[in-house]
C-alpha positions in Angstrom: -2.3 -11.7 45.7 -1.9 -14.5 43.2 -5.1 -13.4 41.4 -3.5 -10.0 40.9 -0.3 -11.5 39.6 -2.2 -13.7 37.2 -4.3 -10.7 36.0 -1.2 -8.6 35.5 0.5 -11.4 33.6 -2.5 -11.7 31.3 -2.5 -8.0 30.6 1.2 -8.1 29.7 0.5 -10.9 27.2 -2.4 -9.0 25.7 -0.2 -5.9 25.4 2.4 -7.9 23.5 -0.3 -9.3 21.2 -1.7 -5.9 20.5 1.7 -4.5 19.6 2.4 -7.5 17.4 -0.9 -6.9 15.5 -0.1 -3.2 15.2 3.4 -3.9 13.9 2.1 -6.5 11.4 -0.6 -4.0 10.2 2.0 -1.2 9.6 4.4 -3.6 7.8 1.5 -4.8 5.7 0.5 -1.2 4.7 4.1 -0.3 3.9 4.6 -3.5 1.9 1.3 -2.9 0.0 2.3 0.7 -0.9 5.8 -0.5 -2.0 4.3 -3.2 -4.2 1.7 -0.7 -5.6 4.5 1.7 -6.6 6.3 -1.2 -8.4 3.1 -2.4 -10.2 2.1 1.1 -11.2 5.4 1.7 -12.9 5.0 -1.5 -15.0 4.6 -1.0 -18.7 1.2 -2.7 -18.7 -1.3 -0.2 -17.1 -3.6 -2.9 -15.7 -1.0 -4.3 -13.3 -1.3 -1.2 -11.2 -5.0 -1.9 -10.7 -4.6 -5.4 -9.2 -4.1 -4.3 -5.6 -6.8 -1.6 -5.5 -9.3 -4.1 -6.9 -8.3 -6.7 -4.3 -8.6 -4.1 -1.6 -12.1 -3.1 -2.7 -13.2 -6.7 -2.5 -12.3 -6.7 1.2 -14.6 -3.9 2.5 -13.6 -4.0 6.2 -10.4 -1.8 5.9 -10.0 -2.1 2.1 -11.8 1.2 1.2 -9.0 3.3 2.8 -6.3 1.1 1.4 -7.9 1.0 -2.0 -8.0 4.8 -2.1 -4.3 5.0 -1.1 -3.3 2.4 -3.7 -5.4 4.2 -6.5 -3.6 7.5 -5.7 -0.2 5.8 -5.9 -1.3 4.3 -9.2 -2.6 7.6 -10.6 0.6 9.5 -9.6 2.9 6.9 -11.1 0.9 6.6 -14.4 0.9 10.4 -14.7 4.7 10.5 -14.3 5.1 7.8 -16.9 2.9 9.6 -19.4 4.6 12.9 -18.7 8.0 11.3 -19.3 6.9 9.7 -22.5 5.5 13.0 -23.7 8.8 14.7 -22.9 10.7 12.1 -24.9 8.3 12.6 -27.9 8.8 16.3 -27.7 12.6 15.8 -27.8 12.3 13.5 -30.8 10.2 16.1 -32.6 12.6 18.8 -31.8 15.6 16.7 -33.0 13.9 16.3 -36.4 
């Protein structure tokens, strides 16, 4: 009976560990995406490429993360360029 209790206790500890890892991984992904959005909106275009390059260097899970970060970068840079183009058009129309 004690062996069963010890086994059950070990499984409960393992379950807590697995959930902790899953929560940490999700928090890491959300934090990475948030930081990528912030870096992609920076005036300097190269700042948005920092995280994707780092993610590509870590091949284990980095490939998926790198693609997500590059998509975030591309979307934000497109929005910035579109906004600048609209402002330029407004300046031209004002003249």
